[in-house]
N, C-alpha and C positions, 0 to 999 in steps of 0.2 A: 438257552440254546446257543451253540457256537455261531459266531458271525464272522464274515470275512470282508476286509477292505480289498477291493479290486481296483487298482489304479493303472491308468495308461497315460503316458506323457511323451512329449517331445521337448528335449532340453536344447536351448539355444545358447545359453551362457553358463558353462560348467563352473566357472569361478564363483558366481553368485549362487548357483544351484547348490553347490557344496555347503554353503552357509546354512541351507535348509537340511540337507541330508546328514550333516554332522550332529544335528540336534534331535532328529526324529527317533532314532532307536531308543534313547533314554525315555522319551515321552511315551512311546508305544508300550514299553515295559512297565511304566508306571500304571497303565490301565489294563495290565494283564495280557497285552498283545504279544504275539510271536511272529517273527518274519518267516514266511514260507518261501517267498521268492522276492528278490529285490535286485533288479539289474536289467541287463539288455540282451541276455542270451535267450532268444525265442525264435519260433518259426511259425509264420502265419500259414495256416492250412486252408482257410477259406475266408473270403471277403477282402476288402481293401486294407492295405497296410498304411494306416494313418498315424501310427505311433511308433516310437523307437525305444521305449522304456516301459517295463511292466513290473508291478509290485503286487504281491498278494500277502496280506497279513491276517492272522487268525486271532480273534478275541473270544473271551469266554461267553460273551453275550452281545446282542445287538445294542443294548443300553451302554455297555462299556465301550463298544466301538464308536458309537455316536458321541459319548462323553469325551472320548479322546479327541475326536475331531473338533468338538466345540470348546475344548479347554483353551484357556488363555495361552498356555505354553505352546500348544500346537499352532494356534492362530498366529502367534508371534513368529514362530519358525516358518510357517507357510508364507508369511509376508515377503520373505526373500524370494521364494519361488514365484510369487504372483506379480513381482515387479515387471513392467513392460520389457519385453525382449529376453526374459530369462527362461520361461518354460510355459508350455500349454499342458494342462492336466485335466483328466477326467477321473473322478473318484465315485465309486458305488459301494454301498455296504449291502451285503446279502446274507440272509440267515441260512444256516445249514439246513439240509433236509430237502425232500422232494414233495412239492405241493401240486404236482401235475395231476389234473383230474384223470381218474381211471374209469 
């Protein structure tokens, strides 16, 4: 079943952050991922505006989405983003579908 990475972030140091974003598209593609939204053009319709960057990626499965995140390649790239003062990030993986009880 299709799964999505949903990431929200605040970038504080774009020079260091770019070292991360330059590597990620290749890594995502390796795991069958596809960029649906990657950038800062957004509008908050409800709730607090805590983030200034939004990313949505589609993967063929939850397993592939998680494997991408846990891969050595992604973790090495993410190390640039995780340095103090570079960015704050929140990442959730969600499976496609509606499991709301009826």
